[in-house]
C-alpha positions as CSV (number, residue, x, y, z in Angstrom):
1,M,-24.6,-1.7,10.2
2,K,-24.2,-3.5,7.2
3,R,-21.2,-4.9,5.9
4,R,-19.3,-3.3,2.4
5,F,-17.6,-7.0,2.1
6,P,-19.7,-10.0,3.1
7,R,-18.1,-12.6,5.8
8,A,-18.7,-15.3,3.3
9,R,-17.2,-13.9,0.5
10,Q,-14.3,-12.8,2.4
11,K,-13.8,-16.4,3.9
12,A,-14.3,-18.0,0.9
13,I,-11.3,-15.7,-0.8
14,I,-8.9,-17.1,2.1
15,K,-10.2,-20.0,1.5
16,K,-9.0,-20.3,-1.7
17,F,-5.9,-19.4,-0.9
18,E,-5.3,-21.2,2.2
19,S,-7.4,-24.3,1.9
20,K,-7.0,-26.4,5.3
21,A,-7.4,-22.7,7.4
22,R,-9.9,-23.0,10.1
23,L,-11.2,-19.5,10.4
24,A,-13.1,-17.9,14.1
25,K,-16.1,-16.5,13.7
26,S,-14.6,-12.8,14.1
27,V,-12.2,-13.1,11.1
28,D,-13.4,-10.5,9.2
29,I,-13.0,-7.8,12.5
30,L,-9.6,-9.0,12.7
31,I,-8.6,-8.3,9.0
32,F,-10.5,-5.0,9.1
33,L,-8.5,-3.7,12.1
34,D,-4.8,-5.1,10.3
35,Y,-6.0,-3.2,7.4
36,M,-6.6,-0.1,9.3
37,M,-3.4,-0.6,11.4
38,F,-1.4,-0.7,8.1
39,L,-3.4,2.3,6.2
40,R,-2.3,4.5,9.6
41,R,1.2,3.2,9.5
42,L,1.8,4.1,5.8
43,A,0.4,7.1,6.1
44,L,2.4,8.5,9.0
45,E,5.8,6.8,7.0
46,A,4.3,8.9,4.1
47,N,4.0,12.1,6.2
48,V,7.7,11.7,7.6
49,Q,8.5,11.2,3.8
50,A,6.9,14.7,2.7
51,K,8.3,16.4,6.3
52,E,11.8,15.0,4.8
53,N,11.5,16.7,1.5
54,K,9.9,19.8,3.4
55,E,7.0,19.7,2.0
56,R,3.4,20.2,3.5
57,T,1.0,17.8,1.8
58,I,1.3,14.2,0.9
59,E,1.1,13.2,-2.5
60,A,1.4,10.0,-4.1
61,H,5.0,9.7,-4.9
62,H,5.6,10.1,-0.8
63,I,3.4,7.1,-0.3
64,N,4.7,4.9,-3.3
65,E,7.8,6.0,-1.3
66,V,7.5,4.5,1.6
67,L,4.9,1.2,0.8
68,K,7.9,-1.4,0.2
69,K,9.5,-0.7,3.4
70,T,6.2,-0.3,5.5
71,L,4.9,-3.9,3.2
72,K,7.6,-5.2,4.9
73,T,7.3,-4.3,7.9
74,C,3.5,-5.8,8.3
75,R,4.2,-8.8,7.0
76,G,3.9,-11.2,9.7
């Protein structure tokens, strides 16, 4: 399977912000999994927000309303 974002580039970006970071071989997979878990949580929170507003479809304003709260809970 072809990677959409090369490992070397991803590691270079991380090293740019954390120059002394030691990265494992599987760091790209872990970052991807964290990203997917964040998106899932964001979608669930937006769904709850839409239901509270008695709407059936998640729209951009639902996501914007829960984005800050979700980001705060996902920070390590």
